C-alpha positions as CSV (number, residue, x, y, z in Angstrom):
1,M,62.9,23.3,44.5
2,S,63.4,20.0,46.4
3,L,62.6,19.8,50.1
4,P,65.3,19.3,52.4
5,V,65.5,15.6,53.4
6,F,66.2,13.8,56.7
7,K,67.0,10.1,57.1
8,V,65.4,7.9,60.4
9,E,66.4,4.7,61.5
10,P,64.8,2.0,59.6
11,G,61.2,0.8,60.6
12,R,60.4,4.3,61.9
13,L,58.2,5.2,58.7
14,A,56.1,2.2,59.0
15,G,52.6,2.5,59.4
16,L,52.3,6.4,59.2
17,G,49.7,8.1,57.0
18,P,48.5,11.7,56.5
19,G,47.8,13.2,59.8
20,S,50.7,11.1,61.9
21,V,53.1,13.0,64.0
22,L,56.5,11.3,64.0
23,T,59.0,12.5,66.8
24,V,62.7,12.6,65.5
25,T,65.6,12.8,67.8
26,G,69.4,12.5,67.4
27,P,72.1,14.4,64.9
28,E,69.6,14.5,61.9
29,A,67.0,16.3,64.1
30,R,69.8,18.5,65.1
31,H,70.7,19.6,61.7
32,A,67.1,20.5,60.4
33,V,67.0,22.5,63.7
34,T,70.1,24.0,64.6
35,V,71.7,23.8,61.0
36,R,69.3,24.3,58.6
37,R,67.3,26.5,61.1
38,L,63.9,25.0,59.5
39,A,61.1,26.7,61.4
40,P,57.2,25.4,62.3
41,G,55.3,25.4,59.1
42,E,58.3,24.6,56.9
43,R,57.9,21.5,54.7
44,L,60.7,18.9,54.8
45,E,61.1,14.6,53.7
46,L,61.8,12.0,55.5
47,V,63.5,8.8,54.4
48,D,64.4,5.6,55.5
49,G,67.2,4.5,53.2
50,A,64.9,1.3,52.0
51,G,62.4,3.3,49.6
52,T,60.0,4.7,51.8
53,R,59.7,8.7,51.5
54,V,57.4,10.6,53.9
55,A,56.5,14.3,53.6
56,G,55.6,16.5,56.3
57,E,55.4,19.8,58.2
58,L,57.6,20.5,61.2
59,R,55.4,21.1,64.2
60,T,58.3,22.2,66.6
61,G,61.9,21.5,66.8
62,D,64.3,22.2,69.5
63,G,67.6,21.1,70.1
64,D,68.3,17.6,68.9
65,G,64.4,16.6,68.7
66,M,61.6,17.3,66.5
67,E,57.8,17.0,65.7
68,V,56.9,16.3,61.9
69,A,53.3,16.3,60.8
70,V,52.8,13.6,57.7
71,T,51.0,15.1,55.0
72,A,52.1,12.2,52.3
73,V,53.8,8.8,52.5
74,T,55.2,6.9,49.2
75,S,57.1,3.9,48.7
76,E,59.7,3.7,45.7
77,P,60.0,0.1,44.5
78,A,63.3,-1.5,44.0
79,R,64.5,-0.7,40.2
80,R,65.8,-4.0,38.4
81,P,68.2,-5.0,37.1
82,R,70.4,-3.2,40.4
83,L,73.5,-1.7,39.6
84,V,76.5,-2.1,41.4
85,L,79.8,-0.6,41.2
86,A,83.1,-2.1,42.3
87,Q,85.6,0.4,42.6
88,A,89.1,-0.3,43.1
89,L,90.8,1.7,45.9
90,A,92.8,4.7,44.6
91,K,95.1,7.3,46.1
92,G,94.1,10.8,46.6
93,D,90.6,9.9,47.7
94,R,89.7,9.3,44.1
95,D,87.7,6.5,44.8
96,L,85.5,8.1,47.3
97,L,84.9,10.9,45.1
98,A,83.8,8.1,42.3
99,V,81.5,6.7,45.1
100,E,80.2,9.9,45.9
101,T,79.4,10.8,42.2
102,A,77.8,7.2,41.8
103,T,75.4,7.4,44.7
104,E,74.1,10.9,43.1
105,L,73.6,9.2,40.1
106,G,71.7,6.4,41.2
107,V,74.0,3.4,41.7
108,D,72.1,0.7,44.0
109,A,75.2,-0.6,45.9
110,V,79.2,-0.1,46.2
111,V,81.9,-2.7,46.4
112,P,85.5,-1.5,47.8
113,W,88.2,-3.7,45.6
114,Q,91.5,-4.4,46.9
115,A,93.0,-4.8,43.4
116,D,96.6,-5.9,42.9
117,R,97.8,-2.3,41.2
118,S,95.8,-0.6,44.2
119,I,98.6,1.8,45.9
120,V,96.0,2.3,48.7
121,R,95.8,-0.4,51.0
122,W,93.0,-1.2,53.8
123,K,95.4,-3.1,56.3
124,K,93.8,-4.6,59.5
125,E,94.3,-1.7,62.0
126,R,92.3,0.8,59.5
127,A,89.9,-1.4,57.2
128,A,86.9,-0.8,59.4
129,K,87.9,3.3,59.6
130,S,88.2,3.4,55.9
131,H,84.8,1.1,55.1
132,E,83.0,3.8,57.6
133,K,84.4,6.6,55.8
134,W,82.6,5.3,52.4
135,V,79.4,4.8,54.5
136,H,79.6,8.5,55.6
137,T,80.3,9.5,52.0
138,V,77.4,7.6,50.5
139,A,75.4,8.8,53.3
140,A,76.2,12.5,52.8
141,A,75.6,11.9,48.7
142,A,72.3,10.4,49.1
143,K,71.0,13.0,51.3
144,Q,72.4,15.6,48.8
145,S,70.9,13.8,45.5
146,R,67.0,13.7,47.8
147,R,67.5,9.6,47.5
148,A,64.8,7.4,49.5
149,T,66.6,4.3,48.8
150,W,70.4,4.3,50.0
151,P,73.1,2.6,48.4
152,E,74.5,-0.5,50.2
153,V,78.2,-0.4,50.9
154,L,79.7,-4.2,50.7
155,P,82.7,-5.5,52.8
156,L,86.3,-5.2,51.4
157,H,86.6,-7.3,48.2
158,T,90.0,-9.0,46.9
159,T,90.1,-10.2,43.5
160,R,88.9,-13.7,44.2
161,D,85.9,-12.2,46.3
162,L,84.9,-9.8,43.6
163,A,85.0,-13.0,41.3
164,R,82.5,-15.1,43.6
165,L,80.1,-11.9,43.6
166,L,80.1,-11.8,39.6
167,G,79.6,-15.7,39.7
168,E,76.1,-15.6,41.5
169,P,73.2,-16.3,40.0
170,G,71.5,-13.0,38.2
171,T,74.8,-11.3,38.0
172,R,76.2,-9.7,35.1
173,G,79.8,-8.2,35.6
174,L,81.1,-5.5,33.1
175,V,84.9,-4.6,33.3
176,L,85.8,-1.3,32.0
177,H,89.2,-1.3,30.2
178,E,90.3,1.1,27.5
179,E,91.8,-1.8,25.2
180,A,88.4,-3.6,25.0
181,R,86.8,-3.7,21.4
182,E,83.6,-3.7,22.3
183,S,81.9,-0.2,23.3
184,L,79.5,0.1,26.5
185,A,77.7,2.9,24.5
186,D,77.2,0.7,21.3
187,R,75.3,-2.1,24.0
188,A,73.3,-0.1,26.0
189,G,69.7,0.6,25.2
190,R,70.1,-2.1,22.1
191,A,68.3,-5.5,22.3
192,G,70.4,-8.4,22.6
193,A,72.4,-6.4,25.2
194,P,74.8,-8.5,27.4
195,W,73.1,-7.7,30.7
196,D,69.4,-8.4,29.1
197,G,67.4,-10.6,31.9
198,S,70.1,-9.9,34.6
199,D,69.0,-8.9,38.2
200,R,72.4,-6.9,38.6
201,I,74.9,-5.5,36.8
202,V,78.3,-5.0,38.1
203,L,80.5,-2.6,36.7
204,V,84.3,-3.3,37.7
205,V,86.5,0.0,37.7
206,G,90.3,-0.6,37.9
207,P,92.8,1.8,39.9
208,E,95.1,4.0,38.2
209,G,97.2,1.8,37.2
210,G,95.0,-0.5,35.7
211,I,93.4,-3.7,36.0
212,A,96.7,-6.6,35.9
213,P,96.1,-9.1,33.2
214,A,95.6,-11.6,36.1
215,E,92.9,-10.0,37.5
216,L,91.0,-10.0,33.9
217,D,91.5,-13.5,33.4
218,I,90.2,-13.9,36.9
219,L,87.1,-11.9,36.1
220,A,86.5,-13.1,32.7
221,A,86.4,-16.9,34.4
222,A,83.7,-15.7,36.5
223,G,81.6,-14.4,33.4
224,A,82.5,-10.9,33.1
225,R,82.7,-8.9,29.9
226,T,85.2,-6.3,29.0
227,L,83.9,-2.9,27.7
228,R,85.2,0.2,26.7
229,L,83.7,3.7,27.5
230,G,85.0,5.9,24.7
231,P,88.2,7.0,22.5
232,E,89.6,8.6,25.9
233,V,91.1,7.2,29.1
234,L,89.3,8.2,31.9
235,R,90.4,8.2,35.4
236,S,89.7,5.5,38.2
237,S,87.2,8.3,39.8
238,T,85.6,9.1,36.5
239,A,85.2,6.0,34.5
240,G,82.4,4.2,36.8
241,P,80.3,7.4,37.1
242,A,80.5,7.8,33.3
243,A,79.6,4.1,32.7
244,L,76.3,4.1,35.4
245,A,75.3,7.3,33.4
246,V,75.5,5.5,30.2
247,L,73.6,2.2,31.8
248,S,71.1,4.6,33.3
249,A,70.2,6.1,30.1
250,G,70.2,3.0,28.1
251,L,68.2,1.1,31.0
252,G,65.6,4.2,30.8
253,R,66.1,4.9,34.7
254,W,66.0,8.7,33.7
255,A,63.5,8.6,31.1
256,D,60.7,9.7,33.8
257,G,63.0,11.7,36.2
258,P,63.6,10.4,39.8
259,R,59.8,10.9,41.1
């Protein structure tokens, strides 16, 4: 069974090795000791969100503090190409559901997209709060899936912002659209795929009302390719994670398991 995972601040795991003892305080320690009720001698893992994973044993724990004796330290290299989900804002928290599932499936970054047909709007007074909700959703899903590298949550993007992202060097944009002629599954894992040699693949998923024609033109002008998933029309909360699964299998990310 997988060990429980707790996140520490960036840099806290630097220089540690077997035999080191690390003191952890704050909400994560409180969760380990008070909520999970871990006892001295029980094993756990600490991650920094940037790829470092420390295995250790709980030495002491009380309130919002604990001491962990380090038994092993590993570093997980960044995977290439990076997989990014540009998820249109959607009603009923379907965008959050997509982001949560995408995190569990190994996405490297997520982009909240204010599409023309998005019913949900991040207005000035709620934008920061809504963005923080995405950050918390990613954090919870990353812990649940025992990830050492946590996805980045980019700022809210307009369609023009998204086009600029897609136009950056080394980036390939894939727009999921039910009327596309080409299938993502047909191209994944084959030589000559449109994303071969890319450093970053950005999957673009529209809202429940679909991507507006003018937006498709803007994204296409930025170099994005339009692909479909299959004969079924998926909801906004399902399309992105389904595409990530297809890409992960095609790119060999799941060939040997996560660790």
